[in-house]
N, C-alpha and C positions, 0 to 999 in steps of 0.2 A: 388193738382195735383200730380200725380205720375210720376216720371221721369223713363223712360224706361231704364232698366239696360244695361250697356255696359262696355266692358273692354277697357282701354286706356293704351298705352305704356308710361312708365316714362323715364326720362333722363338716368337712370342706366340700361335700358333694361328690367326691370321687368314690370309686368302688375299690373294695379290697377283697381278694379271694382267700377264703379260708379252706385249707385242705391238709390232710395228713402228709408229712414228708415220707418219701420212700427211700430205699437204699441208694437210689440214684442221686439223692440230694445230700449225701454224706459230706462232700467237700464244701458245699454251700453252707451247711449247718455248722461245720467247724469254723469257717470264716466268720459267720454270724456270731458264734460264741466268743471268738477272740475279740471281735469289734465291740459287742455289747459289754463284755467284761472289762474292756478298757475305757468305756465311756462313763461309767458311774461306779461309785463305791458300794452300791447296793447289791451287787452280785456276790455270790459266795466264793468266787475265785478271781485271781488276777489273770489277765490274758495270757501271760507266759506260763500259767499252770495248766493250760489245756493241752494235755499230752496224748490224748486219744488219736490214733492213726485213722486214716480214711477207711481202712478195712475194718477196724474195730467199730467205727461209727456206723458203717454199713450193716454190720451184724446187729448192732444195737437197734437201729431203725427197723430192721427186719423182725427182730424179736418183738418190738412194740406192735408192729402190724399184726402179729400172730397172737398177741396176748389180750384176752378179753377183759383183763383187769387194768390195762394201761392204755393211754391214748396220748398222742402228740398232735398238736394242731399248729400249722404255720400260717402266717398272714403274708400275702404277696401283694405288692403294689406294682402292677405290670409284671416284669420278670424278677423284680428285686424282693428278696426275703426281708420283710420289714419287722417281723416279730414272730415269736414262737412261744408256745406254752404246752404244758403237759400235766397229766395226772398219773400217779403211780401208787400202787398199794403200799401201805405202811409196812405190812408183813402178811404172809399167807397163813399165819397161825390163827386158829379159830377166834381167839379173844381179840384179835386186832384186825381181822380182814374186813370189817365193816367201815374201816377208815382208809381214806386216800389222801395223798399229799399233792399239793399244787405248786407249780413254779412257772414263772413267765419272765420274759424280757422283750422290750421293743427297742429298736435302734433309735438313738437320740433324735435324729432328724425327722422321725415319725411320731414323736411324743405329742400328746394333746390333740390327736386326731380321732380318737375313739377306737384305736386298734386294741388297746388293752381291754376295754369293755367287751369288744367282740370276741377276743380270745378267751377271756374269763367265762363269758356266757356259754361259749362252745364247750369249754371244759366242764362246766357245771352240768350241762346236758349229758356229756359223755360219762360223768361220774354217776349220774342217775341211771343211765342206760346200763352201766356196769353193776348196778345194784348197791352202790355204797350208801351208807347212812349219814356219813359226814365227810366233808372236804376240809382239809387243814392246810395252813400255810404259816410261814415265818416271814416277817418283813422287818427290815432295819427301821428302828423307831423314828428316825428323822425323815423317812420316806412318806411324808404326809399325803402326797397326791395318790400314791398307791393305797394307803390306808383308807383314804376317803372313797376310792373306787370299791375296795373290798366291802366297806361298810354299806355303801349304796346298794350293793348286790346281795346284802343279807349276812355277811360275815360278822361275827361277834368277837370281841376281845376276850381272850381266856387266860392270858398269862404274859409274863415278861421274863426274858432270859437276859440277865445283866452280863455285860461284857462278852456278848456272843461272838462279835467280830473283833479281831485284833488286826489293825492295819500295820503296814510296814513302817510307818512313822512312829509306831509305839502307842498310838491312841486306840481307844476302844469304842464300840457302839453297841447299845442294847438292841435286843430283838423283841418284837411284839409277836405273840402267838395268837392266831385267829382261827376260827372254825365256822363252817357253814353247815347247819343241820339240813339234811336232805330228806328226812322223813319226819313225821309228827312226833315219833318217839325219841328223836335225837336231842 
């Protein structure tokens, strides 16, 4: 699904452009993933674990554009990719297809500007457009600012996965499971 481009105001008064990335953005997305994965321990992978080639990323972005059940939204400050988020189906099986997963990251230099709120709001809208009944996410338990954002936008805590992340230094982090009901019956 393609997200219709729109500008949103940020906390500092500047504007941010939200739009779906296309296959032409593959290199930029891969650079962004490496950077954000190296800036925080809250990401699911280390920067050196991003092994996708530019061609594979182009195919992936093309598939998302053509998939009515998935959406990716990028946030641009000028020409710079500042953040990215997306929704994906949990599965296409009947018993699970009412659920979508959500993931997001924002470059560290753009934290606390409202980009995360803008991306999450856009993805909630996309999830509703796609007909999902609930949006789900996992977040590292010590990522309190993200948890606060998710709760502010209606997500509820629904579980905890102990030792979900194992870091290279041998330590672990628990993960909080959250969901957002998108319909009255959810």
